[in-house]
TORDONU-641632 format. One record per residue: residue number from 1; residue in one letter; x, y, z of N, C-alpha, C in turn. Coordinates in steps of 0.2 Angstrom, whole numbers, plus 5000, padded with zeros to 4 digits. Last residue first. Layout:
! TORDONU-641632
<rec marpa="NUM" voza="A" n_x="X" n_y="Y" n_z="Z" ca_x="X" ca_y="Y" ca_z="Z" c_x="X" c_y="Y" c_z="Z"/>
...
! end
This chain:
! TORDONU-641632
<rec marpa="96" voza="X" n_x="5537" n_y="5608" n_z="4921" ca_x="5543" ca_y="5604" ca_z="4922" c_x="5549" c_y="5608" c_z="4919"/>
<rec marpa="95" voza="X" n_x="5526" n_y="5616" n_z="4919" ca_x="5529" ca_y="5616" ca_z="4926" c_x="5535" c_y="5612" c_z="4926"/>
<rec marpa="94" voza="X" n_x="5521" n_y="5614" n_z="4906" ca_x="5525" ca_y="5620" ca_z="4907" c_x="5528" c_y="5620" c_z="4914"/>
<rec marpa="93" voza="X" n_x="5515" n_y="5601" n_z="4907" ca_x="5522" ca_y="5602" ca_z="4903" c_x="5525" c_y="5608" c_z="4904"/>
<rec marpa="92" voza="X" n_x="5504" n_y="5604" n_z="4914" ca_x="5509" ca_y="5599" ca_z="4917" c_x="5516" c_y="5600" c_z="4913"/>
<rec marpa="91" voza="X" n_x="5497" n_y="5612" n_z="4906" ca_x="5500" ca_y="5615" ca_z="4912" c_x="5505" c_y="5610" c_z="4915"/>
<rec marpa="90" voza="X" n_x="5493" n_y="5602" n_z="4896" ca_x="5498" ca_y="5608" ca_z="4895" c_x="5501" c_y="5611" c_z="4901"/>
<rec marpa="89" voza="X" n_x="5486" n_y="5593" n_z="4904" ca_x="5492" ca_y="5591" ca_z="4901" c_x="5496" c_y="5597" c_z="4899"/>
<rec marpa="88" voza="X" n_x="5474" n_y="5601" n_z="4909" ca_x="5480" ca_y="5599" ca_z="4913" c_x="5486" c_y="5596" c_z="4910"/>
<rec marpa="87" voza="X" n_x="5469" n_y="5615" n_z="4899" ca_x="5469" ca_y="5608" ca_z="4901" c_x="5475" c_y="5606" c_z="4905"/>
<rec marpa="86" voza="X" n_x="5467" n_y="5629" n_z="4896" ca_x="5469" ca_y="5624" ca_z="4891" c_x="5470" c_y="5617" c_z="4893"/>
<rec marpa="85" voza="X" n_x="5452" n_y="5637" n_z="4901" ca_x="5458" ca_y="5634" ca_z="4902" c_x="5460" c_y="5629" c_z="4897"/>
<rec marpa="84" voza="X" n_x="5443" n_y="5648" n_z="4888" ca_x="5443" ca_y="5643" ca_z="4894" c_x="5450" c_y="5640" c_z="4895"/>
<rec marpa="83" voza="X" n_x="5446" n_y="5665" n_z="4885" ca_x="5447" ca_y="5658" ca_z="4882" c_x="5447" c_y="5653" c_z="4888"/>
<rec marpa="82" voza="X" n_x="5446" n_y="5678" n_z="4889" ca_x="5440" ca_y="5675" ca_z="4888" c_x="5440" c_y="5668" c_z="4885"/>
<rec marpa="81" voza="X" n_x="5458" n_y="5684" n_z="4891" ca_x="5457" ca_y="5682" ca_z="4884" c_x="5450" c_y="5679" c_z="4883"/>
<rec marpa="80" voza="X" n_x="5458" n_y="5689" n_z="4904" ca_x="5460" ca_y="5693" ca_z="4899" c_x="5458" c_y="5691" c_z="4892"/>
<rec marpa="79" voza="X" n_x="5453" n_y="5678" n_z="4912" ca_x="5451" ca_y="5684" ca_z="4913" c_x="5452" c_y="5689" c_z="4907"/>
<rec marpa="78" voza="X" n_x="5448" n_y="5662" n_z="4904" ca_x="5454" ca_y="5667" ca_z="4907" c_x="5451" c_y="5674" c_z="4907"/>
<rec marpa="77" voza="X" n_x="5434" n_y="5653" n_z="4910" ca_x="5438" ca_y="5657" ca_z="4905" c_x="5443" c_y="5661" c_z="4908"/>
<rec marpa="76" voza="X" n_x="5434" n_y="5636" n_z="4916" ca_x="5434" ca_y="5643" ca_z="4918" c_x="5438" c_y="5647" c_z="4912"/>
<rec marpa="75" voza="X" n_x="5434" n_y="5623" n_z="4911" ca_x="5427" ca_y="5627" ca_z="4911" c_x="5428" c_y="5634" c_z="4913"/>
<rec marpa="74" voza="X" n_x="5446" n_y="5617" n_z="4912" ca_x="5443" ca_y="5618" ca_z="4906" c_x="5437" c_y="5622" c_z="4906"/>
<rec marpa="73" voza="X" n_x="5459" n_y="5623" n_z="4922" ca_x="5452" ca_y="5621" ca_z="4923" c_x="5449" c_y="5623" c_z="4916"/>
<rec marpa="72" voza="X" n_x="5472" n_y="5628" n_z="4919" ca_x="5470" ca_y="5621" ca_z="4919" c_x="5463" c_y="5619" c_z="4919"/>
<rec marpa="71" voza="X" n_x="5474" n_y="5641" n_z="4920" ca_x="5477" ca_y="5638" ca_z="4914" c_x="5475" c_y="5631" c_z="4914"/>
<rec marpa="70" voza="X" n_x="5467" n_y="5645" n_z="4932" ca_x="5466" ca_y="5648" ca_z="4926" c_x="5468" c_y="5644" c_z="4919"/>
<rec marpa="69" voza="X" n_x="5474" n_y="5637" n_z="4941" ca_x="5467" ca_y="5636" ca_z="4940" c_x="5465" c_y="5639" c_z="4933"/>
<rec marpa="68" voza="X" n_x="5487" n_y="5643" n_z="4941" ca_x="5486" ca_y="5636" ca_z="4939" c_x="5479" c_y="5635" c_z="4937"/>
<rec marpa="67" voza="X" n_x="5483" n_y="5656" n_z="4946" ca_x="5486" ca_y="5655" ca_z="4939" c_x="5485" c_y="5648" c_z="4937"/>
<rec marpa="66" voza="X" n_x="5479" n_y="5652" n_z="4959" ca_x="5474" ca_y="5655" ca_z="4954" c_x="5476" c_y="5655" c_z="4947"/>
<rec marpa="65" voza="X" n_x="5491" n_y="5648" n_z="4964" ca_x="5486" ca_y="5643" ca_z="4963" c_x="5480" c_y="5646" c_z="4958"/>
<rec marpa="64" voza="X" n_x="5497" n_y="5661" n_z="4965" ca_x="5500" ca_y="5656" ca_z="4960" c_x="5495" c_y="5650" c_z="4959"/>
<rec marpa="63" voza="X" n_x="5489" n_y="5668" n_z="4974" ca_x="5490" ca_y="5670" ca_z="4967" c_x="5492" c_y="5665" c_z="4962"/>
<rec marpa="62" voza="X" n_x="5479" n_y="5656" n_z="4983" ca_x="5484" ca_y="5661" ca_z="4983" c_x="5485" c_y="5663" c_z="4975"/>
<rec marpa="61" voza="X" n_x="5462" n_y="5652" n_z="4986" ca_x="5468" ca_y="5651" ca_z="4982" c_x="5472" c_y="5657" c_z="4982"/>
<rec marpa="60" voza="X" n_x="5452" n_y="5643" n_z="4997" ca_x="5454" ca_y="5649" ca_z="4995" c_x="5461" c_y="5649" c_z="4992"/>
<rec marpa="59" voza="X" n_x="5448" n_y="5626" n_z="4991" ca_x="5450" ca_y="5631" ca_z="4996" c_x="5451" c_y="5638" c_z="4993"/>
<rec marpa="58" voza="X" n_x="5435" n_y="5616" n_z="4986" ca_x="5440" ca_y="5621" ca_z="4984" c_x="5442" c_y="5626" c_z="4989"/>
<rec marpa="57" voza="X" n_x="5434" n_y="5599" n_z="4993" ca_x="5432" ca_y="5606" ca_z="4993" c_x="5438" c_y="5611" c_z="4990"/>
<rec marpa="56" voza="X" n_x="5429" n_y="5583" n_z="4997" ca_x="5433" ca_y="5587" ca_z="4992" c_x="5430" c_y="5594" c_z="4992"/>
<rec marpa="55" voza="X" n_x="5420" n_y="5576" n_z="5005" ca_x="5426" ca_y="5579" ca_z="5008" c_x="5430" c_y="5583" c_z="5003"/>
<rec marpa="54" voza="X" n_x="5407" n_y="5569" n_z="5004" ca_x="5408" ca_y="5576" ca_z="5002" c_x="5414" c_y="5579" c_z="5005"/>
<rec marpa="53" voza="X" n_x="5405" n_y="5556" n_z="5007" ca_x="5405" ca_y="5560" ca_z="5013" c_x="5407" c_y="5567" c_z="5011"/>
<rec marpa="52" voza="X" n_x="5406" n_y="5549" n_z="4994" ca_x="5400" ca_y="5548" ca_z="4998" c_x="5400" c_y="5553" c_z="5005"/>
<rec marpa="51" voza="X" n_x="5411" n_y="5557" n_z="4980" ca_x="5413" ca_y="5556" ca_z="4987" c_x="5407" c_y="5555" c_z="4991"/>
<rec marpa="50" voza="X" n_x="5407" n_y="5561" n_z="4967" ca_x="5407" ca_y="5554" ca_z="4969" c_x="5408" c_y="5552" c_z="4976"/>
<rec marpa="49" voza="X" n_x="5406" n_y="5572" n_z="4959" ca_x="5403" ca_y="5572" ca_z="4965" c_x="5402" c_y="5565" c_z="4967"/>
<rec marpa="48" voza="X" n_x="5412" n_y="5576" n_z="4946" ca_x="5407" ca_y="5570" ca_z="4947" c_x="5404" c_y="5569" c_z="4953"/>
<rec marpa="47" voza="X" n_x="5419" n_y="5588" n_z="4950" ca_x="5413" ca_y="5588" ca_z="4946" c_x="5409" c_y="5582" c_z="4946"/>
<rec marpa="46" voza="X" n_x="5430" n_y="5587" n_z="4957" ca_x="5424" ca_y="5590" ca_z="4961" c_x="5418" c_y="5588" c_z="4956"/>
<rec marpa="45" voza="X" n_x="5441" n_y="5584" n_z="4949" ca_x="5439" ca_y="5579" ca_z="4954" c_x="5432" c_y="5581" c_z="4958"/>
<rec marpa="44" voza="X" n_x="5442" n_y="5595" n_z="4941" ca_x="5439" ca_y="5589" ca_z="4938" c_x="5437" c_y="5584" c_z="4944"/>
<rec marpa="43" voza="X" n_x="5449" n_y="5606" n_z="4946" ca_x="5442" ca_y="5605" ca_z="4948" c_x="5439" c_y="5599" c_z="4945"/>
<rec marpa="42" voza="X" n_x="5462" n_y="5611" n_z="4944" ca_x="5458" ca_y="5610" ca_z="4938" c_x="5450" c_y="5609" c_z="4940"/>
<rec marpa="41" voza="X" n_x="5473" n_y="5613" n_z="4952" ca_x="5467" ca_y="5616" ca_z="4953" c_x="5462" c_y="5616" c_z="4947"/>
<rec marpa="40" voza="X" n_x="5484" n_y="5605" n_z="4951" ca_x="5484" ca_y="5611" ca_z="4946" c_x="5477" c_y="5615" c_z="4947"/>
<rec marpa="39" voza="X" n_x="5495" n_y="5596" n_z="4962" ca_x="5488" ca_y="5598" ca_z="4960" c_x="5488" c_y="5605" c_z="4956"/>
<rec marpa="38" voza="X" n_x="5508" n_y="5595" n_z="4966" ca_x="5506" ca_y="5592" ca_z="4959" c_x="5499" c_y="5595" c_z="4957"/>
<rec marpa="37" voza="X" n_x="5508" n_y="5600" n_z="4978" ca_x="5514" ca_y="5602" ca_z="4974" c_x="5512" c_y="5600" c_z="4967"/>
<rec marpa="36" voza="X" n_x="5498" n_y="5594" n_z="4985" ca_x="5497" ca_y="5601" ca_z="4983" c_x="5503" c_y="5603" c_z="4978"/>
<rec marpa="35" voza="X" n_x="5491" n_y="5580" n_z="4985" ca_x="5497" ca_y="5582" ca_z="4984" c_x="5497" c_y="5589" c_z="4981"/>
<rec marpa="34" voza="X" n_x="5478" n_y="5576" n_z="4997" ca_x="5480" ca_y="5580" ca_z="4990" c_x="5487" c_y="5581" c_z="4990"/>
<rec marpa="33" voza="X" n_x="5472" n_y="5561" n_z="5004" ca_x="5475" ca_y="5567" ca_z="5004" c_x="5476" c_y="5570" c_z="4997"/>
<rec marpa="32" voza="X" n_x="5461" n_y="5550" n_z="5012" ca_x="5464" ca_y="5552" ca_z="5006" c_x="5467" c_y="5559" c_z="5007"/>
<rec marpa="31" voza="X" n_x="5464" n_y="5538" n_z="5025" ca_x="5461" ca_y="5544" ca_z="5023" c_x="5464" c_y="5545" c_z="5016"/>
<rec marpa="30" voza="X" n_x="5470" n_y="5528" n_z="5034" ca_x="5464" ca_y="5526" ca_z="5030" c_x="5460" c_y="5533" c_z="5028"/>
<rec marpa="29" voza="X" n_x="5482" n_y="5529" n_z="5040" ca_x="5476" ca_y="5533" ca_z="5043" c_x="5470" c_y="5532" c_z="5039"/>
<rec marpa="28" voza="X" n_x="5489" n_y="5521" n_z="5032" ca_x="5490" ca_y="5520" ca_z="5039" c_x="5484" c_y="5524" c_z="5043"/>
<rec marpa="27" voza="X" n_x="5487" n_y="5524" n_z="5019" ca_x="5484" ca_y="5517" ca_z="5021" c_x="5485" c_y="5517" c_z="5029"/>
<rec marpa="26" voza="X" n_x="5481" n_y="5537" n_z="5011" ca_x="5486" ca_y="5536" ca_z="5016" c_x="5483" c_y="5529" c_z="5020"/>
<rec marpa="25" voza="X" n_x="5480" n_y="5540" n_z="4994" ca_x="5477" ca_y="5536" ca_z="4999" c_x="5483" c_y="5535" c_z="5005"/>
<rec marpa="24" voza="X" n_x="5479" n_y="5555" n_z="4984" ca_x="5483" ca_y="5549" ca_z="4987" c_x="5479" c_y="5546" c_z="4993"/>
<rec marpa="23" voza="X" n_x="5477" n_y="5564" n_z="4971" ca_x="5473" ca_y="5561" ca_z="4976" c_x="5476" c_y="5555" c_z="4979"/>
<rec marpa="22" voza="X" n_x="5484" n_y="5567" n_z="4959" ca_x="5486" ca_y="5570" ca_z="4966" c_x="5482" c_y="5568" c_z="4972"/>
<rec marpa="21" voza="X" n_x="5484" n_y="5564" n_z="4946" ca_x="5486" ca_y="5558" ca_z="4951" c_x="5487" c_y="5561" c_z="4957"/>
<rec marpa="20" voza="X" n_x="5479" n_y="5572" n_z="4936" ca_x="5486" ca_y="5573" ca_z="4938" c_x="5489" c_y="5568" c_z="4943"/>
<rec marpa="19" voza="X" n_x="5466" n_y="5570" n_z="4935" ca_x="5470" ca_y="5568" ca_z="4929" c_x="5478" c_y="5569" c_z="4931"/>
<rec marpa="18" voza="X" n_x="5455" n_y="5562" n_z="4945" ca_x="5461" ca_y="5567" ca_z="4946" c_x="5466" c_y="5565" c_z="4940"/>
<rec marpa="17" voza="X" n_x="5447" n_y="5551" n_z="4945" ca_x="5445" ca_y="5557" ca_z="4942" c_x="5450" c_y="5563" c_z="4942"/>
<rec marpa="16" voza="X" n_x="5451" n_y="5541" n_z="4953" ca_x="5451" ca_y="5540" ca_z="4946" c_x="5450" c_y="5546" c_z="4942"/>
<rec marpa="15" voza="X" n_x="5449" n_y="5546" n_z="4967" ca_x="5456" ca_y="5545" ca_z="4964" c_x="5456" c_y="5545" c_z="4956"/>
<rec marpa="14" voza="X" n_x="5437" n_y="5546" n_z="4973" ca_x="5438" ca_y="5552" ca_z="4968" c_x="5445" c_y="5551" c_z="4965"/>
<rec marpa="13" voza="X" n_x="5436" n_y="5535" n_z="4980" ca_x="5431" ca_y="5535" ca_z="4975" c_x="5433" c_y="5541" c_z="4970"/>
<rec marpa="12" voza="X" n_x="5442" n_y="5531" n_z="4992" ca_x="5446" ca_y="5532" ca_z="4986" c_x="5442" c_y="5533" c_z="4979"/>
<rec marpa="11" voza="X" n_x="5438" n_y="5531" n_z="5005" ca_x="5435" ca_y="5526" ca_z="5000" c_x="5439" c_y="5526" c_z="4993"/>
<rec marpa="10" voza="X" n_x="5442" n_y="5537" n_z="5017" ca_x="5447" ca_y="5533" ca_z="5013" c_x="5444" c_y="5529" c_z="5008"/>
<rec marpa="9" voza="X" n_x="5433" n_y="5545" n_z="5023" ca_x="5433" ca_y="5538" ca_z="5025" c_x="5438" c_y="5534" c_z="5021"/>
<rec marpa="8" voza="X" n_x="5434" n_y="5561" n_z="5030" ca_x="5436" ca_y="5557" ca_z="5025" c_x="5436" c_y="5550" c_z="5027"/>
<rec marpa="7" voza="X" n_x="5432" n_y="5570" n_z="5040" ca_x="5426" ca_y="5566" ca_z="5038" c_x="5428" c_y="5561" c_z="5032"/>
<rec marpa="6" voza="X" n_x="5444" n_y="5576" n_z="5043" ca_x="5440" ca_y="5574" ca_z="5048" c_x="5434" c_y="5569" c_z="5046"/>
<rec marpa="5" voza="X" n_x="5450" n_y="5580" n_z="5031" ca_x="5452" ca_y="5574" ca_z="5034" c_x="5448" c_y="5571" c_z="5040"/>
<rec marpa="4" voza="X" n_x="5444" n_y="5586" n_z="5017" ca_x="5443" ca_y="5587" ca_z="5025" c_x="5444" c_y="5580" c_z="5028"/>
<rec marpa="3" voza="X" n_x="5455" n_y="5591" n_z="5005" ca_x="5451" ca_y="5585" ca_z="5008" c_x="5450" c_y="5586" c_z="5015"/>
<rec marpa="2" voza="X" n_x="5456" n_y="5603" n_z="4993" ca_x="5458" ca_y="5601" ca_z="4999" c_x="5453" c_y="5595" c_z="5001"/>
<rec marpa="1" voza="X" n_x="5463" n_y="5611" n_z="4979" ca_x="5459" ca_y="5607" ca_z="4982" c_x="5461" c_y="5605" c_z="4989"/>
! end
């Protein structure tokens, strides 16, 4: 995920939807950012479409981030098994 810093107004409306707690508010700049190290690309923050300025976007993913997405997005079936992602809690446990 990425947040367009140019149009972000720092409303923090998307924060409650991130199960990993990756949407952070920068009080100095009054914008929200994504902690890329913790984001598992589950896409849950995009689904409710609560951002009034539509700043959340799915960026092009590298191979590792595609793997994270495949295992964490509950709506995307895995390419080889056709089983949807297993959810963010399981991917969180495998990363530690």
